[in-house]
C-alpha angles and dihedrals in degrees: 000000000000091000091054093050092049091049091051091050092051093050091051091052096052098038091103139025117246127198118182117199124185124176141154138191131199096182118123114250127205128192113265112252110243093243091054090045089053090049094051098038118107130178115211120198131195138165117236128187118207136175115268093274093055091229099099118060108216100181146326119250121241091245120096128161140177131201131194134184110256098185140343093302125095120267108248122185139170109214120193124172133163118206114192111260095015139088118270117273103230113171137157112198130181123194126192141170117213125214090274094052097255110155115218132178130195113200125191121184125202132194088234142003125196126198116236111187112242094003141074112282123263108255126212126208118320108245101174140359136178142167114222128192105210116227128191089002088283118174119250115233110197115193104221098179142345136191136166093293111021143042119200115205132187105209120201117192124187113213138169121236105215114207127203123198105281121239137192106261101176130230100346114158118249097225130166135139096212118033125172120198124197139150135233091266092061095255113149109224098179143335137204095021108174116213097150099116122087129354102292106184087170120046138171144161139199116217137169090269099046146294132279132188119190145172139161088239128058118260136180111298094007130116135186103282108152156001134251120211129162108323098342139080117196120200126186123186141123091021092301129113110206125191126199113192133188135179085225120066116256093204133020120280113280094018125117114192132199112240122209123196156115127265115199114184094180097058104079139157119248099244139030096251096041111106127170116191131189132197138170142156090220124071094213093051091047094049092049090057098047100042 
């Protein structure tokens, strides 16, 4: 009888995982100025497919985007995505911060959206639109479509990218097996770039929007153009802010690294899905491939 009681007690104690976290801070905090808030603010977007109730997540779509404010103007983006077996996601969304720091988004949904190279897309009929004042930095879950078995949601999540003072970290490889590259205007340069093999201290890629070459150490023709922190590298040059994101961290937690590189907006691939990447652990070998 005692053995049964002890067994029952043990099961009750391990039936759930507990994580206790206690912390304190005595540092003085000041409100973020609106211009700094705008600089650090990022909107992340993803497509989620639920059951018809919206309570059970079935899977996450392959599409994922991020948008950042490049200047004092609103962020405006046309977002189109087609998930097999579902209606097209066709959204136009506009994010803005007013002088008091209030974040507002205007979302307009269409029944279709067609790409027209070099021009604004061709919009179909407006099916739904709404202006939302974001409170508590809550995410915005926009129900795109729903039927008797599924609910498709476009989720927008505002986050702050906290930057530490960058430092020189030396010849650390820039490795990742799934990199996504986009700019501050919401243009997707490339996705799923694999640079996981080898120890590529120097790395670059040519896409349909331009070419970048980067390293944590200076190399011929390069200058300090960015910062790497956690799973993101941010590059700024020639009036363009470029973001390289990875599910894996580029640098150790709590470290911010200086990034040196070259951004060439004239050197482009011929088609949208054509990507040429370069990597090497030797500067001479890297330069011979990119020149």
